[in-house]
matplotlib code that plots the C-alpha trace (Angstrom):
import matplotlib.pyplot as plt

x = [26.7, 28.6, 29.6, 30.3, 33.2, 32.3, 35.0, 34.1, 34.3, 36.0, 35.5, 37.0, 40.1, 37.9, 36.8, 40.3, 41.7, 38.8, 39.4, 43.2, 43.0, 40.1, 42.1, 45.2, 43.4, 41.8, 45.0, 47.0, 44.3, 43.3, 45.4, 42.4, 41.4, 37.7, 38.1, 40.2, 37.2, 34.9, 37.3, 37.2, 33.4, 33.1, 35.6, 33.5, 30.4, 32.2, 33.5, 30.0, 28.6, 31.4, 31.0, 27.2, 26.4, 29.3, 31.2, 28.2, 26.5, 29.6, 29.6, 26.0]
y = [-10.9, -8.1, -8.0, -4.7, -4.7, -2.2, -1.6, -3.0, -0.2, -1.3, 1.2, -0.8, 1.4, 4.3, 2.2, 1.0, 4.5, 5.9, 3.3, 3.9, 7.7, 7.7, 5.6, 7.6, 10.9, 9.7, 8.2, 11.5, 13.7, 11.6, 8.5, 6.5, 3.2, 4.0, 7.1, 5.1, 2.8, 5.8, 7.3, 4.1, 4.1, 7.8, 7.2, 4.4, 6.5, 9.3, 6.9, 5.4, 8.9, 9.8, 6.6, 6.5, 10.2, 11.9, 9.3, 7.5, 10.8, 11.8, 8.5, 8.9]
z = [-51.1, -49.5, -45.9, -44.3, -41.9, -39.3, -36.8, -33.4, -30.8, -27.6, -24.8, -22.0, -21.9, -20.7, -17.7, -16.9, -17.0, -14.9, -12.1, -12.1, -12.0, -9.6, -7.1, -7.6, -7.1, -3.9, -2.6, -3.2, -1.8, 1.3, 1.7, 2.9, 1.5, 1.8, -0.3, -2.8, -3.3, -3.6, -6.1, -8.2, -8.1, -9.1, -11.9, -13.2, -13.1, -15.0, -17.6, -18.1, -18.6, -21.0, -23.1, -23.2, -23.7, -25.3, -27.4, -28.8, -29.8, -31.7, -33.7, -34.9]

ax = plt.figure().add_subplot(projection="3d")
ax.plot(x, y, z, "-o")
ax.set_aspect("equal")
plt.show()
């Protein structure tokens, strides 16, 4: 019996970087806490798109 050791893909670093840079970008541009939250949300949406559409298509 053989077991295949496929590497487990961990994409959490994409989401962490997206939140950090979304907050930093909004803070530098506006300086408002509300826009910092919006920047974090938009960063998460961008990372989700990147992981689900672009990265997974490349792996198949």
